[in-house]
N, C-alpha and C positions, 0 to 999 in steps of 0.2 A: 696565418694570423691565429694567437691563441684565443681561447674562450675569454678570458678577462677582457682583452683587447675588444673583442665582439661586444660583451656586455655594456662597456665603458661608451663605445660608438653608438650602440641602441640608444643609451641614456643621453648622450648628446644631441642626436637626432631628435629625440622626443622634446628637448628644452628647446630646438630651434625651430625655425620656420621651413626648412628643407622638406620638400615634398618627396625626393628620391635620391639614393645616394647608390652608385656602383662601384665595387673595387674588385679588380682582378690582379691576382699575383700567381703566375704560372698557370697550374691547373686547378687552382683555388678561386673561387668566383663568390661574391656576397653582394646581395641586392637588398637595400632596406628602402620599404616605401612607406610614407606617412601620410595619411589622410586626416581629415578633421575627426573622424570617430575611430580610426583604427590605425596600427601598424602592421605591416607584413614584412618578415624577413625570410629568406630563402638563403640557404648557404649550401654550395657545392662543393665538395671535397672528395677525393678518391678514396680515400681510408676512412671517411666519416660514416656511422652507423645512423640510421634513422632515429631521430630524437626531437621531440617538439617541446617549444617554450613559448610563454605567453609575455606580452609586454604591454603595460597600460599606457593610456592616452587619456588626458582629461577624466579620470576615474572610469573609464570603461575598458574591460579587458579585450585584447586584441591578440591574434595568433601569429605567432613566429614558428616556421617551419624548418627543419634542417633534415637534408635528405642528402643521400649519395647519389651520383648519376645513376640514372635508370632504375632507381629506387622509388617506390611510391612514398609521398610526404605522408608523415604521420599526423594525425589530429591530436591536440592536447585534451586531457580531461577537464572539466569546469573545475575551478577553485573551489576548495571548501568554504562553507559560508562563515563569515567572521563573527566572533562572539560579541556579544553586545558589550560597549564600553561607556564610560562616561564621556561628555564631550569633550573634557579636558584631558582625556588619555588619549595616547597616541599608541597606534599598533606598529610594532618592527616587523615587517612581512619577509618572508623568505624571496630571495631574489633569484631562486633557482629550484629545479626540481632535484630531490636528493635525499640522503639520509642526514637526520638533525642528530648533532652532538653537543652537550652542554659542556663538555671539558676536552682539554687536548689530547687526553689518553685517558683508558679505563681507571687507572690508578692515581690520576691527578683530580684536584677538586675542581668544580664547574668554574667557568669563566665569570659567571655572575650568579646571584642568589635575589630572591624577593627582598626587597629592602635597599638593595645596593644602589649606589648613584653612580650614574655612568656619564660618560662624556662622548660627544660626536668623535666619531673615528676610533673609539675602543673597540677592540676585538671583544664580541658577546657570546659566539658560538662558532661551530663548524658545521659546514654541509659538505658531506660527500657526494661527489656527482662524477660519474664514470672514472672511478679510482683515483680521482684528485680531491684532496681535501681543502676546500675553500674557506679560509677564514672570514666571517662576516663581521663587518663593522658596524656600530650603532650610528643610525643618521641623526639621532636627536641627543641632547643632553637631558638628563632627569633621573628620576627614581624609578627602579623595576617595581611594577605592582603586582604582575602576575607572569608566570611562566605557562604558556598556552600548550606550546609543542611537547611532547614526551620525549625524551633521551632514547636515542637509537632508534627513533621511529622515521618512516618516510614522510616527508613533506612535499607539498605541490608549490608549484610558482604562485607567489602572491598570498601564500597562506600565513596567517598572523603566527608569529612564533613568541612575542613578548609584548605586554601592555607597560607603556612607560607613562609615568606623571612628569611631563616636561617641568624643568625648574626655570 
């Protein structure tokens, strides 16, 4: 199972009333448990390296742990505090831990700049995680008010990247 499939699976579980899901494919096993206040995810794959992720449920951070068999689960650090935003602004947050890039390559212009209008589903940045470059799409339509994350800097899960004024 690929990383993006796992991400989408966790998002789907969070939106549903399912309390637990277990999937096994060969020597790969994933168990996703959802409680009223938290979601816990454990993935076992023979080639996986210990990595930690977090998943929100009803505005509360929950831990997801990824570990290789016989390896101790890693704990994720607390997400950075979100900057203050006006009540009408929406923060676009990092869906994963990795390195934030504003442009597709160093010699190309940024995907978006302050003042640009964006549409839901539009690619707004790239986050490199485990040597994979993941295109991050906007979840809302609006106008970019502020770019919070620095280009080529590490970002945590759920860390605000952009502030958007919804249209």
